[in-house]
Backbone as XML, in Angstrom:
<?xml version="1.0"?>
<chain id="A" units="angstrom">
  <residue number="1" name="UNK">
    <atom name="N" x="52.372" y="10.686" z="-22.132"/>
    <atom name="CA" x="51.793" y="10.323" z="-20.867"/>
    <atom name="C" x="50.525" y="11.121" z="-20.612"/>
  </residue>
  <residue number="2" name="UNK">
    <atom name="N" x="50.561" y="12.402" z="-20.958"/>
    <atom name="CA" x="49.390" y="13.242" z="-20.710"/>
    <atom name="C" x="48.199" y="12.744" z="-21.509"/>
  </residue>
  <residue number="3" name="UNK">
    <atom name="N" x="48.453" y="12.407" z="-22.772"/>
    <atom name="CA" x="47.370" y="11.917" z="-23.627"/>
    <atom name="C" x="46.802" y="10.601" z="-23.093"/>
  </residue>
  <residue number="4" name="UNK">
    <atom name="N" x="47.681" y="9.690" z="-22.699"/>
    <atom name="CA" x="47.217" y="8.404" z="-22.157"/>
    <atom name="C" x="46.429" y="8.612" z="-20.871"/>
  </residue>
  <residue number="5" name="UNK">
    <atom name="N" x="46.904" y="9.508" z="-20.040"/>
    <atom name="CA" x="46.214" y="9.780" z="-18.776"/>
    <atom name="C" x="44.846" y="10.400" z="-19.030"/>
  </residue>
  <residue number="6" name="UNK">
    <atom name="N" x="44.788" y="11.385" z="-19.939"/>
    <atom name="CA" x="43.527" y="12.048" z="-20.248"/>
    <atom name="C" x="42.517" y="11.086" z="-20.861"/>
  </residue>
  <residue number="7" name="UNK">
    <atom name="N" x="43.025" y="10.122" z="-21.648"/>
    <atom name="CA" x="42.146" y="9.137" z="-22.277"/>
    <atom name="C" x="41.800" y="7.984" z="-21.336"/>
  </residue>
  <residue number="8" name="UNK">
    <atom name="N" x="42.328" y="8.061" z="-20.114"/>
    <atom name="CA" x="42.127" y="7.004" z="-19.114"/>
    <atom name="C" x="42.618" y="5.642" z="-19.616"/>
  </residue>
  <residue number="9" name="UNK">
    <atom name="N" x="43.708" y="5.698" z="-20.398"/>
    <atom name="CA" x="44.347" y="4.498" z="-20.933"/>
    <atom name="C" x="45.364" y="4.018" z="-19.897"/>
  </residue>
  <residue number="10" name="UNK">
    <atom name="N" x="44.887" y="3.234" z="-18.938"/>
    <atom name="CA" x="45.745" y="2.814" z="-17.832"/>
    <atom name="C" x="46.938" y="1.995" z="-18.325"/>
  </residue>
  <residue number="11" name="UNK">
    <atom name="N" x="46.713" y="1.071" z="-19.246"/>
    <atom name="CA" x="47.806" y="0.222" z="-19.742"/>
    <atom name="C" x="48.854" y="1.073" z="-20.469"/>
  </residue>
  <residue number="12" name="UNK">
    <atom name="N" x="48.403" y="1.993" z="-21.301"/>
    <atom name="CA" x="49.333" y="2.856" z="-22.025"/>
    <atom name="C" x="50.098" y="3.766" z="-21.084"/>
  </residue>
  <residue number="13" name="UNK">
    <atom name="N" x="49.399" y="4.308" z="-20.093"/>
    <atom name="CA" x="50.048" y="5.186" z="-19.123"/>
    <atom name="C" x="51.101" y="4.422" z="-18.327"/>
  </residue>
  <residue number="14" name="UNK">
    <atom name="N" x="50.761" y="3.235" z="-17.866"/>
    <atom name="CA" x="51.705" y="2.429" z="-17.078"/>
    <atom name="C" x="52.919" y="2.026" z="-17.918"/>
  </residue>
  <residue number="15" name="UNK">
    <atom name="N" x="52.696" y="1.709" z="-19.195"/>
    <atom name="CA" x="53.814" y="1.346" z="-20.070"/>
    <atom name="C" x="54.777" y="2.526" z="-20.209"/>
  </residue>
  <residue number="16" name="UNK">
    <atom name="N" x="54.236" y="3.713" z="-20.379"/>
    <atom name="CA" x="55.092" y="4.897" z="-20.485"/>
    <atom name="C" x="55.767" y="5.214" z="-19.159"/>
  </residue>
  <residue number="17" name="UNK">
    <atom name="N" x="55.030" y="5.054" z="-18.064"/>
    <atom name="CA" x="55.589" y="5.352" z="-16.747"/>
    <atom name="C" x="56.762" y="4.439" z="-16.424"/>
  </residue>
  <residue number="18" name="UNK">
    <atom name="N" x="56.648" y="3.173" z="-16.765"/>
    <atom name="CA" x="57.737" y="2.239" z="-16.470"/>
    <atom name="C" x="58.931" y="2.437" z="-17.400"/>
  </residue>
  <residue number="19" name="UNK">
    <atom name="N" x="58.734" y="3.152" z="-18.510"/>
    <atom name="CA" x="59.832" y="3.412" z="-19.444"/>
    <atom name="C" x="60.701" y="4.591" z="-18.992"/>
  </residue>
  <residue number="20" name="UNK">
    <atom name="N" x="60.261" y="5.313" z="-17.977"/>
    <atom name="CA" x="61.031" y="6.455" z="-17.481"/>
    <atom name="C" x="62.310" y="5.938" z="-16.840"/>
  </residue>
  <residue number="21" name="UNK">
    <atom name="N" x="63.465" y="6.463" z="-17.236"/>
    <atom name="CA" x="64.722" y="5.981" z="-16.653"/>
    <atom name="C" x="64.848" y="6.382" z="-15.190"/>
  </residue>
  <residue number="22" name="UNK">
    <atom name="N" x="65.504" y="5.530" z="-14.411"/>
    <atom name="CA" x="65.719" y="5.804" z="-12.995"/>
    <atom name="C" x="67.169" y="6.163" z="-12.704"/>
  </residue>
  <residue number="23" name="UNK">
    <atom name="N" x="68.032" y="5.984" z="-13.688"/>
    <atom name="CA" x="69.447" y="6.311" z="-13.532"/>
    <atom name="C" x="69.609" y="7.827" z="-13.577"/>
  </residue>
  <residue number="24" name="UNK">
    <atom name="N" x="70.175" y="8.452" z="-12.543"/>
    <atom name="CA" x="70.315" y="9.914" z="-12.531"/>
    <atom name="C" x="71.042" y="10.479" z="-13.745"/>
  </residue>
  <residue number="25" name="UNK">
    <atom name="N" x="72.039" y="9.780" z="-14.257"/>
    <atom name="CA" x="72.761" y="10.264" z="-15.433"/>
    <atom name="C" x="71.849" y="10.279" z="-16.661"/>
  </residue>
  <residue number="26" name="UNK">
    <atom name="N" x="71.024" y="9.254" z="-16.815"/>
    <atom name="CA" x="70.102" y="9.188" z="-17.953"/>
    <atom name="C" x="69.042" y="10.279" z="-17.845"/>
  </residue>
  <residue number="27" name="UNK">
    <atom name="N" x="68.548" y="10.503" z="-16.637"/>
    <atom name="CA" x="67.555" y="11.565" z="-16.429"/>
    <atom name="C" x="68.185" y="12.922" z="-16.740"/>
  </residue>
  <residue number="28" name="UNK">
    <atom name="N" x="69.402" y="13.141" z="-16.255"/>
    <atom name="CA" x="70.097" y="14.399" z="-16.516"/>
    <atom name="C" x="70.318" y="14.641" z="-17.995"/>
  </residue>
  <residue number="29" name="UNK">
    <atom name="N" x="70.688" y="13.612" z="-18.716"/>
    <atom name="CA" x="70.904" y="13.738" z="-20.160"/>
    <atom name="C" x="69.595" y="14.071" z="-20.870"/>
  </residue>
  <residue number="30" name="UNK">
    <atom name="N" x="68.524" y="13.456" z="-20.434"/>
    <atom name="CA" x="67.205" y="13.712" z="-21.030"/>
    <atom name="C" x="66.781" y="15.157" z="-20.771"/>
  </residue>
  <residue number="31" name="UNK">
    <atom name="N" x="66.926" y="15.605" z="-19.539"/>
    <atom name="CA" x="66.549" y="16.977" z="-19.186"/>
    <atom name="C" x="67.403" y="17.974" z="-19.965"/>
  </residue>
  <residue number="32" name="UNK">
    <atom name="N" x="68.695" y="17.718" z="-20.077"/>
    <atom name="CA" x="69.568" y="18.625" z="-20.832"/>
    <atom name="C" x="69.142" y="18.680" z="-22.295"/>
  </residue>
  <residue number="33" name="UNK">
    <atom name="N" x="68.777" y="17.540" z="-22.849"/>
    <atom name="CA" x="68.290" y="17.520" z="-24.228"/>
    <atom name="C" x="67.035" y="18.359" z="-24.397"/>
  </residue>
  <residue number="34" name="UNK">
    <atom name="N" x="66.110" y="18.248" z="-23.447"/>
    <atom name="CA" x="64.882" y="19.043" z="-23.513"/>
    <atom name="C" x="65.183" y="20.536" z="-23.372"/>
  </residue>
  <residue number="35" name="UNK">
    <atom name="N" x="66.069" y="20.887" z="-22.444"/>
    <atom name="CA" x="66.425" y="22.292" z="-22.270"/>
    <atom name="C" x="67.101" y="22.858" z="-23.516"/>
  </residue>
  <residue number="36" name="UNK">
    <atom name="N" x="67.941" y="22.067" z="-24.156"/>
    <atom name="CA" x="68.595" y="22.505" z="-25.388"/>
    <atom name="C" x="67.568" y="22.714" z="-26.493"/>
  </residue>
  <residue number="37" name="UNK">
    <atom name="N" x="66.625" y="21.797" z="-26.602"/>
    <atom name="CA" x="65.568" y="21.922" z="-27.603"/>
    <atom name="C" x="64.743" y="23.187" z="-27.368"/>
  </residue>
  <residue number="38" name="UNK">
    <atom name="N" x="64.377" y="23.438" z="-26.137"/>
    <atom name="CA" x="63.586" y="24.627" z="-25.808"/>
    <atom name="C" x="64.380" y="25.893" z="-26.098"/>
  </residue>
  <residue number="39" name="UNK">
    <atom name="N" x="65.649" y="25.924" z="-25.700"/>
    <atom name="CA" x="66.478" y="27.105" z="-25.944"/>
    <atom name="C" x="66.638" y="27.362" z="-27.440"/>
  </residue>
  <residue number="40" name="UNK">
    <atom name="N" x="66.810" y="26.315" z="-28.213"/>
    <atom name="CA" x="66.952" y="26.457" z="-29.670"/>
    <atom name="C" x="65.666" y="27.013" z="-30.271"/>
  </residue>
  <residue number="41" name="UNK">
    <atom name="N" x="64.532" y="26.496" z="-29.821"/>
    <atom name="CA" x="63.241" y="26.971" z="-30.323"/>
    <atom name="C" x="63.043" y="28.446" z="-29.958"/>
  </residue>
  <residue number="42" name="UNK">
    <atom name="N" x="63.342" y="28.795" z="-28.706"/>
    <atom name="CA" x="63.150" y="30.175" z="-28.265"/>
    <atom name="C" x="64.052" y="31.126" z="-29.037"/>
  </residue>
  <residue number="43" name="UNK">
    <atom name="N" x="65.292" y="30.715" z="-29.285"/>
    <atom name="CA" x="66.227" y="31.555" z="-30.032"/>
    <atom name="C" x="65.735" y="31.751" z="-31.463"/>
  </residue>
  <residue number="44" name="UNK">
    <atom name="N" x="65.258" y="30.693" z="-32.090"/>
    <atom name="CA" x="64.727" y="30.793" z="-33.453"/>
    <atom name="C" x="63.510" y="31.702" z="-33.475"/>
  </residue>
  <residue number="45" name="UNK">
    <atom name="N" x="62.665" y="31.616" z="-32.479"/>
    <atom name="CA" x="61.474" y="32.466" z="-32.396"/>
    <atom name="C" x="61.886" y="33.931" z="-32.231"/>
  </residue>
  <residue number="46" name="UNK">
    <atom name="N" x="62.881" y="34.205" z="-31.408"/>
    <atom name="CA" x="63.380" y="35.571" z="-31.210"/>
    <atom name="C" x="63.912" y="36.138" z="-32.520"/>
  </residue>
  <residue number="47" name="UNK">
    <atom name="N" x="64.621" y="35.314" z="-33.279"/>
    <atom name="CA" x="65.207" y="35.781" z="-34.532"/>
    <atom name="C" x="64.107" y="36.097" z="-35.547"/>
  </residue>
  <residue number="48" name="UNK">
    <atom name="N" x="63.019" y="35.328" z="-35.543"/>
    <atom name="CA" x="61.920" y="35.574" z="-36.471"/>
    <atom name="C" x="61.141" y="36.826" z="-36.114"/>
  </residue>
  <residue number="49" name="UNK">
    <atom name="N" x="61.056" y="37.145" z="-34.828"/>
    <atom name="CA" x="60.226" y="38.282" z="-34.410"/>
    <atom name="C" x="61.008" y="39.564" z="-34.234"/>
  </residue>
  <residue number="50" name="UNK">
    <atom name="N" x="62.323" y="39.527" z="-34.430"/>
    <atom name="CA" x="63.130" y="40.761" z="-34.272"/>
    <atom name="C" x="63.172" y="41.549" z="-35.546"/>
  </residue>
</chain>
């Protein structure tokens, strides 16, 4: 979305915007997936720098 917005690609931005789920359970699952990914990355980074 950021890339489409920065490129002023209105059609691409709108297509991505409408693909965002509105169901709270789907949003929650997506957010949990992102948080898990971030936590995994941070843990791996900590292990490499310790």
